[in-house]
N, CA and C atoms as a LAMMPS dump frame, in Angstrom:
ITEM: TIMESTEP
0
ITEM: NUMBER OF ATOMS
246
ITEM: BOX BOUNDS ff ff ff
-5.0000000000000000e+02 5.0000000000000000e+02
-5.0000000000000000e+02 5.0000000000000000e+02
-5.0000000000000000e+02 5.0000000000000000e+02
ITEM: ATOMS id mol type element x y z
1 1 1 N -353.848 110.75 -464.382
2 1 2 C -354.065 110.822 -463.593
3 1 3 C -354.978 110.189 -461.767
4 2 1 N -354.784 110.909 -461.11
5 2 2 C -355.034 110.167 -459.54
6 2 3 C -356.405 110.686 -459.042
7 3 1 N -356.731 110.038 -458.159
8 3 2 C -358.017 110.527 -457.422
9 3 3 C -357.164 111.7 -457.104
10 4 1 N -356.34 111.718 -456.23
11 4 2 C -356.053 113.124 -455.521
12 4 3 C -355.998 114.055 -456.274
13 5 1 N -355.813 113.87 -458.208
14 5 2 C -355.585 115.113 -458.437
15 5 3 C -356.98 115.895 -458.599
16 6 1 N -356.327 117.327 -458.48
17 6 2 C -357.921 118.613 -458.289
18 6 3 C -358.634 118.49 -459.718
19 7 1 N -359.739 118.507 -460.132
20 7 2 C -360.723 118.502 -461.268
21 7 3 C -360.248 119.874 -461.721
22 8 1 N -360.205 119.419 -463.251
23 8 2 C -359.637 120.3 -464.298
24 8 3 C -361.449 121.369 -464.578
25 9 1 N -361.548 122.168 -464.368
26 9 2 C -362.096 123.126 -464.699
27 9 3 C -362.559 123.368 -466.629
28 10 1 N -364.122 123.922 -467.186
29 10 2 C -363.487 123.844 -468.698
30 10 3 C -362.872 124.413 -469.181
31 11 1 N -363.234 125.899 -468.232
32 11 2 C -362.352 127.525 -467.911
33 11 3 C -361.098 127.475 -467.742
34 12 1 N -360.721 126.4 -466.969
35 12 2 C -359.397 126.08 -467.086
36 12 3 C -358.67 125.414 -468.173
37 13 1 N -358.823 124.04 -468.8
38 13 2 C -358.192 123.779 -469.863
39 13 3 C -358.721 124.718 -470.929
40 14 1 N -359.547 125.275 -471.183
41 14 2 C -359.834 126.291 -472.537
42 14 3 C -358.218 127.337 -472.116
43 15 1 N -358.416 127.802 -471.134
44 15 2 C -357.238 128.731 -470.988
45 15 3 C -355.932 128.451 -470.944
46 16 1 N -355.461 127.043 -470.737
47 16 2 C -354.059 126.037 -470.97
48 16 3 C -353.908 125.972 -472.98
49 17 1 N -354.965 125.35 -473.103
50 17 2 C -354.862 125.35 -474.583
51 17 3 C -354.702 126.4 -474.868
52 18 1 N -355.406 128.052 -474.723
53 18 2 C -355.084 129.102 -475.722
54 18 3 C -353.481 129.058 -475.142
55 19 1 N -353.312 129.651 -473.922
56 19 2 C -351.624 129.417 -473.703
57 19 3 C -350.816 128.564 -474.765
58 20 1 N -350.969 127.125 -474.819
59 20 2 C -350.199 126.991 -475.774
60 20 3 C -350.257 126.736 -477.344
61 21 1 N -350.963 127.626 -478.127
62 21 2 C -351.564 128.149 -479.24
63 21 3 C -352.481 127.009 -479.719
64 22 1 N -353.354 125.968 -478.967
65 22 2 C -354.031 124.947 -479.345
66 22 3 C -355.609 124.616 -479.25
67 23 1 N -356.047 125.843 -479.316
68 23 2 C -357.31 125.867 -479.63
69 23 3 C -357.557 126.781 -477.767
70 24 1 N -359.184 126.368 -477.868
71 24 2 C -359.267 127.351 -476.199
72 24 3 C -359.657 128.302 -476.684
73 25 1 N -359.449 129.023 -475.243
74 25 2 C -360.061 130.458 -475.386
75 25 3 C -359.496 131.302 -474.297
76 26 1 N -358.546 132.768 -474.998
77 26 2 C -357.704 133.68 -474.004
78 26 3 C -358.658 133.858 -472.834
79 27 1 N -358.015 134.05 -471.56
80 27 2 C -358.185 134.34 -470.343
81 27 3 C -358.058 136.055 -469.994
82 28 1 N -358.742 136.159 -468.311
83 28 2 C -358.194 137.662 -468.218
84 28 3 C -356.635 137.655 -468.645
85 29 1 N -356.841 139.092 -468.244
86 29 2 C -355.398 139.578 -468.044
87 29 3 C -354.563 139.379 -466.968
88 30 1 N -354.903 138.537 -465.972
89 30 2 C -354.436 138.302 -464.499
90 30 3 C -353.52 137.24 -465.265
91 31 1 N -354.704 136.344 -465.054
92 31 2 C -354.552 134.926 -465.695
93 31 3 C -353.469 134.776 -467.092
94 32 1 N -353.841 135.469 -467.951
95 32 2 C -352.683 135.111 -468.684
96 32 3 C -351.488 135.651 -468.561
97 33 1 N -351.415 136.233 -468.118
98 33 2 C -349.774 136.753 -467.038
99 33 3 C -348.987 135.536 -466.156
100 34 1 N -350.353 135.171 -465.723
101 34 2 C -350.294 133.496 -464.537
102 34 3 C -349.559 132.497 -465.779
103 35 1 N -350.17 132.723 -466.608
104 35 2 C -349.849 131.553 -467.793
105 35 3 C -348.331 131.594 -468.342
106 36 1 N -348.037 132.935 -468.791
107 36 2 C -347.09 133.384 -469.237
108 36 3 C -346.11 133.07 -468.624
109 37 1 N -346.019 133.687 -467.092
110 37 2 C -345.221 133.149 -465.792
111 37 3 C -344.205 131.711 -466.028
112 38 1 N -345.858 130.999 -466.435
113 38 2 C -345.758 129.086 -465.903
114 38 3 C -344.831 129.12 -467.112
115 39 1 N -344.978 129.74 -468.423
116 39 2 C -344.062 129.105 -469.595
117 39 3 C -343.494 129.892 -469.767
118 40 1 N -342.906 130.185 -468.898
119 40 2 C -341.157 130.24 -468.202
120 40 3 C -340.15 129.876 -466.957
121 41 1 N -341.354 129.479 -466.35
122 41 2 C -340.537 129.202 -464.731
123 41 3 C -340.054 127.829 -465.444
124 42 1 N -339.064 127.496 -464.707
125 42 2 C -337.993 126.169 -464.013
126 42 3 C -339.104 125.215 -463.302
127 43 1 N -338.707 124.411 -462.468
128 43 2 C -338.907 123.436 -462.267
129 43 3 C -339.804 123.626 -460.661
130 44 1 N -338.824 124.372 -460.238
131 44 2 C -338.955 124.886 -459.284
132 44 3 C -339.636 125.571 -458.605
133 45 1 N -339.604 127.026 -459.703
134 45 2 C -341 127.995 -459.734
135 45 3 C -342.054 127.694 -460.266
136 46 1 N -342.13 126.248 -460.979
137 46 2 C -344.118 125.429 -461.285
138 46 3 C -344.337 124.962 -460.673
139 47 1 N -343.993 124.671 -459.768
140 47 2 C -344.044 124.119 -458.668
141 47 3 C -344.689 124.598 -457.667
142 48 1 N -343.751 125.807 -457.229
143 48 2 C -344.237 126.782 -457.149
144 48 3 C -345.885 127.744 -457.126
145 49 1 N -345.65 127.725 -458.492
146 49 2 C -347.715 128.357 -458.871
147 49 3 C -348.334 126.97 -459.261
148 50 1 N -347.875 125.604 -458.964
149 50 2 C -348.764 124.581 -459.253
150 50 3 C -349.346 124.764 -457.845
151 51 1 N -348.833 125.111 -456.481
152 51 2 C -349.641 124.907 -454.837
153 51 3 C -350.365 125.659 -454.619
154 52 1 N -350.23 127.02 -455.58
155 52 2 C -351.352 127.715 -456.043
156 52 3 C -352.491 127.802 -456.448
157 53 1 N -352.478 127.14 -457.777
158 53 2 C -353.287 127.26 -458.83
159 53 3 C -353.431 125.386 -459.261
160 54 1 N -353.523 124.873 -458.699
161 54 2 C -353.324 123.06 -459.102
162 54 3 C -354.297 122.622 -460.143
163 55 1 N -355.224 123.524 -460.364
164 55 2 C -356.008 122.464 -461.503
165 55 3 C -355.36 123.165 -462.847
166 56 1 N -354.549 124.599 -462.934
167 56 2 C -353.788 124.903 -464.325
168 56 3 C -352.829 123.816 -463.895
169 57 1 N -351.867 123.729 -462.678
170 57 2 C -350.334 122.393 -462.709
171 57 3 C -351.513 121.284 -463.437
172 58 1 N -352.516 120.572 -463.016
173 58 2 C -353.019 119.399 -463.048
174 58 3 C -353.585 119.804 -465.423
175 59 1 N -353.869 120.684 -465.538
176 59 2 C -353.93 120.552 -466.921
177 59 3 C -353.038 120.89 -467.991
178 60 1 N -351.479 121.139 -467.172
179 60 2 C -350.087 121.925 -467.938
180 60 3 C -350.117 119.916 -467.684
181 61 1 N -349.962 119.386 -466.652
182 61 2 C -349.883 118.511 -466.223
183 61 3 C -350.28 116.325 -467.306
184 62 1 N -351.676 117.247 -467.567
185 62 2 C -352.251 116.016 -468.243
186 62 3 C -352.18 116.595 -469.945
187 63 1 N -352.149 117.379 -470.477
188 63 2 C -351.406 117.844 -471.521
189 63 3 C -349.874 116.834 -471.965
190 64 1 N -348.844 116.73 -470.723
191 64 2 C -347.941 115.877 -471.077
192 64 3 C -347.931 114.751 -471.522
193 65 1 N -349.3 114.545 -471.246
194 65 2 C -349.581 112.724 -471.483
195 65 3 C -349.903 112.262 -472.796
196 66 1 N -349.749 111.521 -473.296
197 66 2 C -350.357 110.754 -474.939
198 66 3 C -350.928 111.276 -475.763
199 67 1 N -352.475 111.715 -475.171
200 67 2 C -353.677 111.928 -475.32
201 67 3 C -354.046 113.403 -474.788
202 68 1 N -353.174 113.637 -474.066
203 68 2 C -353.439 114.947 -472.87
204 68 3 C -354.198 115.904 -473.666
205 69 1 N -353.731 116.724 -475.033
206 69 2 C -354.139 117.326 -475.977
207 69 3 C -355.769 116.92 -476.112
208 70 1 N -355.917 116.014 -476.3
209 70 2 C -357.517 115.741 -476.745
210 70 3 C -358.068 115.466 -475.781
211 71 1 N -357.338 115.069 -474.446
212 71 2 C -358.468 115.017 -473.46
213 71 3 C -358.846 116.111 -472.437
214 72 1 N -358.193 117.122 -472.897
215 72 2 C -358.054 118.698 -472.216
216 72 3 C -359.051 119.013 -473.281
217 73 1 N -359.526 119.339 -474.872
218 73 2 C -359.666 119.466 -475.6
219 73 3 C -360.988 119.116 -475.207
220 74 1 N -361.448 118.063 -474.559
221 74 2 C -362.777 116.947 -474.378
222 74 3 C -363.323 118.112 -473.185
223 75 1 N -362.198 118.71 -472.454
224 75 2 C -362.502 118.615 -471.047
225 75 3 C -363.228 120.401 -471.206
226 76 1 N -362.594 121.348 -472.131
227 76 2 C -362.844 122.707 -472.365
228 76 3 C -364.221 122.888 -473.198
229 77 1 N -364.011 121.782 -473.936
230 77 2 C -366.011 122.081 -475.207
231 77 3 C -367.111 121.339 -474.014
232 78 1 N -366.657 120.81 -472.584
233 78 2 C -367.714 120.099 -471.825
234 78 3 C -368.283 118.302 -471.942
235 79 1 N -367.384 117.796 -472.921
236 79 2 C -367.475 116.608 -472.928
237 79 3 C -367.289 115.551 -472.538
238 80 1 N -366.048 115.496 -470.824
239 80 2 C -365.768 114.889 -469.999
240 80 3 C -365.511 115.87 -469.234
241 81 1 N -365.56 115.494 -468.123
242 81 2 C -365.143 116.175 -466.717
243 81 3 C -363.953 115.598 -466.001
244 82 1 N -362.817 115.92 -465.967
245 82 2 C -361.752 115.948 -465.594
246 82 3 C -361.199 116.014 -463.852
C-alpha cells in the first residue's frame, strides 16, 4: 500500500476478516450491514463506499494482495500496524 493509504485499525481488520469468513470478530449491526453492502457492490458502488469508509476500503484492498489475509490477521491481532 502507498504512504497515502489510510491506516487500517485493528477492529476494521477484524471486521473485514469476519465478513469474509476468515477469522476476526463480528462488527455491530450497522457496520455488518455496511460490509454486506460492500460484498455485493459493483465497482461504482464500491468506490462510493470507499469514499465514506476509507479504512474499510484499504482493508478490502489489502486482502487482494498475495499475502494480504496474513497481513490483515497480523493487524487485527495487534502484531503490526498498517
